[in-house]
MARKOL-895402 format. One record per residue: residue in one letter; x, y, z of N, C-alpha, C in turn. Coordinates in steps of 0.001 Angstrom, whole numbers, padded with zeros to 6 digits, always signed. Layout:
REM residues N
AXYZXYZXYZ/...
END
This chain:
REM residues 139
X-158156-051923-047165-157851-050680-047829-156435-050311-047487/X-155566-049946-048484-154267-049407-048182-154216-048031-047875/X-153125-047603-047329-152991-046130-047033-153193-045231-048255/X-152622-045775-049349-152681-045015-050650-154189-044903-051028/X-155058-045969-050957-156506-045758-051220-157058-044934-050216/X-156769-044974-048897-157372-044276-047903-157049-042708-048139/X-155895-042350-048748-155477-040960-048887-156451-040408-049996/X-157166-041150-050773-157978-040564-051839-159338-040115-051357/X-159756-040714-050199-161014-040381-049730-161298-038999-049176/X-160310-038451-048473-160516-037106-048113-160713-036165-049299/X-159948-036514-050351-160150-035575-051546-161514-035760-052139/X-162092-037011-052127-163340-037174-052588-164485-036503-051732/X-164118-036386-050396-164973-035776-049425-164998-034190-049743/X-163740-033725-050120-163758-032291-050358-164495-032063-051555/X-164342-032857-052661-165037-032667-053890-166620-032706-053658/X-167012-033538-052772-168441-033553-052383-168837-032141-051742/X-167965-031626-050903-168290-030288-050344-168460-029282-051507/X-167564-029273-052515-167626-028362-053580-168844-028550-054369/X-169239-029794-054714-170517-030020-055464-171620-029674-054704/X-171694-029925-053387-172800-029384-052448-172901-027860-052591/X-171670-027206-052556-171830-025769-052602-172262-025104-053934/X-171867-025800-055021-172299-025438-056334-173863-025556-056279/X-174475-026706-055748-175799-026974-055742-176510-025862-054994/X-175914-025519-053764-176595-024561-052938-176515-023181-053599/X-175374-022723-054282-175254-021505-054985-176278-021451-056099/X-176499-022413-056902-177509-022536-057899-178911-022334-057320/X-179262-022975-056324-180586-022941-055662-180750-021525-055148/X-179780-020910-054520-180009-019399-054047-180161-018504-055216/X-179319-018747-056219-179480-017810-057355-180799-017923-058094/X-181288-019223-058260-182612-019549-058857-183789-018926-058050/X-183571-019048-056652-184565-018379-055796-184639-016921-056013/X-183471-016260-056126-183382-014786-056290-184042-014392-057616/X-183754-015153-058742-184443-014852-060028-185893-015091-059954/X-186323-016132-059333-187836-016482-059223-188602-015470-058307/X-187862-014825-057291-188441-013815-056515-188391-012438-057234/X-187798-012333-058353-187626-011189-059056-186609-010077-058494/X-185770-010594-057705-184817-009708-056998-183562-009485-057990/X-183425-010428-058906-182235-010324-059954-182835-010856-061307/X-182180-010536-062396-182571-011125-063642-181588-012202-063883/X-182020-013238-064692-181221-014321-065011-180047-014021-065857/X-180178-013004-066669-179122-012560-067646-177935-011856-066826/X-178204-011512-065548-177229-010916-064728-175997-011872-064504/X-176335-013239-064617-175241-014154-064299-174481-014524-065579/X-174710-013856-066620-173971-014039-068018-172586-013536-067660/X-172359-012393-067091-170965-011885-066781-170780-011928-065289/X-171806-012047-064587-171745-012171-063088-170894-011064-062404/X-171251-009765-062709-170540-008677-062227-170954-008248-060777/X-172122-008729-060499-172700-008404-059095-173498-009713-058610/X-172953-010312-057506-173702-011426-056928-174773-010904-056110/X-175971-011515-056159-177062-011170-055216-176852-011459-053821/X-177293-010761-052810-177012-010941-051506-177394-012303-051002/X-178544-012806-051569-178835-014277-051181-177841-015246-051403/X-176909-015138-052360-175941-016138-052708-174536-015691-052493/X-174423-014379-052160-173044-013855-052019-172066-014742-051156/X-172513-014972-049886-171642-015793-049070-171334-017256-049502/X-172291-017811-050249-171934-019091-050763-170981-018930-051921/X-171160-017930-052846-170284-017671-053986-168884-017396-053437/X-168797-016603-052383-167443-016304-051820-166778-017624-051203/X-167536-018377-050527-167058-019650-049981-166540-020574-051078/X-167430-020751-052081-166954-021637-053213-165707-021120-053862/X-165495-019858-053952-164191-019399-054549-163051-019828-053639/X-163281-019798-052212-162321-020245-051235-161902-021688-051457/X-162762-022455-052022-162501-023942-052267-161554-024169-053400/X-161136-023089-054000-160238-023235-055061-158980-022413-054850/X-158819-022113-053635-157559-021382-053116-156668-022394-052423/X-156682-022324-051029-155851-023322-050182-156204-024737-050593/X-157338-025182-050804-157580-026609-051060-156922-027148-052397/X-156539-026242-053163-155833-026737-054441-154441-027314-053965/X-153811-026735-052937-152520-027229-052477-152819-028527-051679/X-154029-028675-051110-154362-030003-050391-154517-031150-051448/X-155209-030913-052690-155315-031935-053638-153965-032281-054170/X-153056-031309-054474-151732-031565-055004-150882-032347-053925/X-150888-032029-052677-150156-032818-051741-150639-034130-051571/X-151898-034417-051543-152535-035781-051433-152057-036576-052661/X-152110-036074-053809-151721-036737-054992-150159-037029-054900/X-149411-036177-054443-147933-036389-054318-147594-037387-053214/X-148384-037334-052125-148241-038344-051083-148567-039799-051627/X-149659-039805-052482-150104-041112-053082-149026-041571-053970/X-148624-040775-054834-147543-041238-055972-146223-041591-055346/X-145857-040917-054299-144542-041247-053826-144617-042364-052597/X-145767-042896-052337-146098-043749-051204-145611-043214-049875/X-145661-041857-049788-145285-041167-048510-146430-041082-047594/X-147674-041729-047919-148809-041563-047127-148664-042660-046078/X-149303-042364-044899-149481-043293-043890-150593-042964-043052/X-150845-043522-041914-152023-043398-041051-152081-041906-040656/X-150957-041298-040263-150899-039895-039894-151229-038980-041051/X-150703-039168-042229-151059-038186-043292-152544-038324-043737/X-153044-039577-043652-154426-039856-043895-155344-038994-042902/X-154912-039264-041678-155665-038399-040568-155534-036858-040743/X-154405-036492-041017-154262-035044-041290-155147-034625-042531/X-155198-035355-043613-155975-035112-044629-157560-034947-044244/X-158012-035905-043491-159303-035812-042908-159524-034573-042105/X-158529-034266-041199-158674-033144-040466-158742-031835-041265/X-157928-031767-042256-158164-030603-043209-159457-030451-043723/X-159996-031635-044416-161314-031581-045014-162321-031260-043932/X-162282-031781-042831-163245-031367-041682-163245-029889-041407/X-161937-029329-041508-161845-027903-041220-162534-027100-042361/X-162484-027666-043514-163148-027012-044716-164627-027023-044432/X-165089-028163-044043-166557-028263-043912-167061-027288-042817/X-166333-027247-041764-166748-026381-040600-166574-024909-041056/X-165420-024635-041878-165181-023332-042323-166385-022838-043160/X-166695-023722-044059-167806-023489-044994-169084-023218-044309/X-169399-023941-043387-170642-023862-042554-170701-022317-041814/X-169685-022047-041123-169618-020823-040589-169656-019726-041646/X-169004-019793-042696-168915-018709-043752-170369-018505-044255/X-170959-019510-044655-172305-019379-045262-173438-019209-044303/X-173213-019239-043021-174285-019034-042006-174050-017668-041347/X-173317-017736-040197-173162-016593-039433-172113-015580-039989/X-171132-016287-040683-169981-015492-041282-169180-014679-040304/X-169119-015090-039039-168413-014476-037976-166900-014734-038120/X-166162-013704-038436-164724-013823-038633-163926-014433-037324/X-164530-014087-036188-163859-014588-034975-164012-016066-034816/X-164946-016708-035556-165069-018067-035567-164410-018679-036783/X-164590-017999-038058-164034-018450-039291-162587-018419-039256/X-161891-017510-038813-160568-017327-038940-159559-018418-038233/X-160054-018706-036980-159350-019751-036264-159510-021101-037030/X-160633-021392-037648-160814-022695-038285-160020-022641-039566/X-159800-021659-040208-159075-021476-041534-157610-021695-041122/X-157156-021045-039938-155786-021197-039636-155413-022515-039178/X-156428-023152-038479-156125-024612-038120-155997-025506-039325/X-156837-025281-040348-156736-025991-041657-155458-025719-042406/X-155009-024527-042302-153750-024026-042926-152574-024819-042319/X-152503-024751-040990-151341-025449-040358-151340-027059-040648/X-152655-027495-040673-152837-028943-041029-152186-029288-042353/X-152544-028350-043289-152116-028520-044721-150552-028444-044764/X-150112-027541-044046-148686-027335-043961-147892-028445-043400/X-148560-029139-042502-147923-030389-041866-147994-031485-043005/X-148902-031590-043765-148773-032519-044896-147603-032181-045818/X-147411-030897-046190-146396-030605-047044-145027-030807-046497/X-144847-030391-045211-143601-030694-044447-143253-032180-044493/X-144317-033006-044139-143963-034508-044237-143637-034997-045642/X-144251-034537-046621-143841-034826-048012-142389-034389-048273/X-141978-033169-047836-140512-032689-048017-139597-033534-047210/X-139931-033914-046015-139046-034767-045289-138998-036156-045884/X-140002-036715-046359-140094-038046-047013-139106-037994-048134/X-139262-037093-049013-138438-036869-050238-136942-036733-049811/X-136725-035906-048824-135377-035610-048515-134700-036796-047798/X-135456-037654-047126-134803-038695-046520-134797-040080-047132/X-135512-040198-048206-135627-041538-048961-135093-041475-050278/
END
């Protein structure tokens, strides 16, 4: 496997997280409807998320914020052949931080745990962008 191919696997792993969160969100919403706590038509405009699914819904929205920059930088590294063992490792570290962040967010939701994990992922992602910028500037 080349570095370029290896660069795609963390993106696939993050997509798996997103698909898993969608499944969990759907399960929690369906459970709330079946329990009679909400009506199915409430999700037509989704103005109010049920408490059972609120944390999952919020975390799923998080997956389309900072991680968008992750997917863009991975593709840019792949296309410019700026990827290497370090960038692949950083990509995996970022994805691992998203999994841990998601776990904390949808379970205890303790900010004192969640925030440092998010910050760690943030700086990991920033390192990928800095590497890309340096690569482009020096090559």
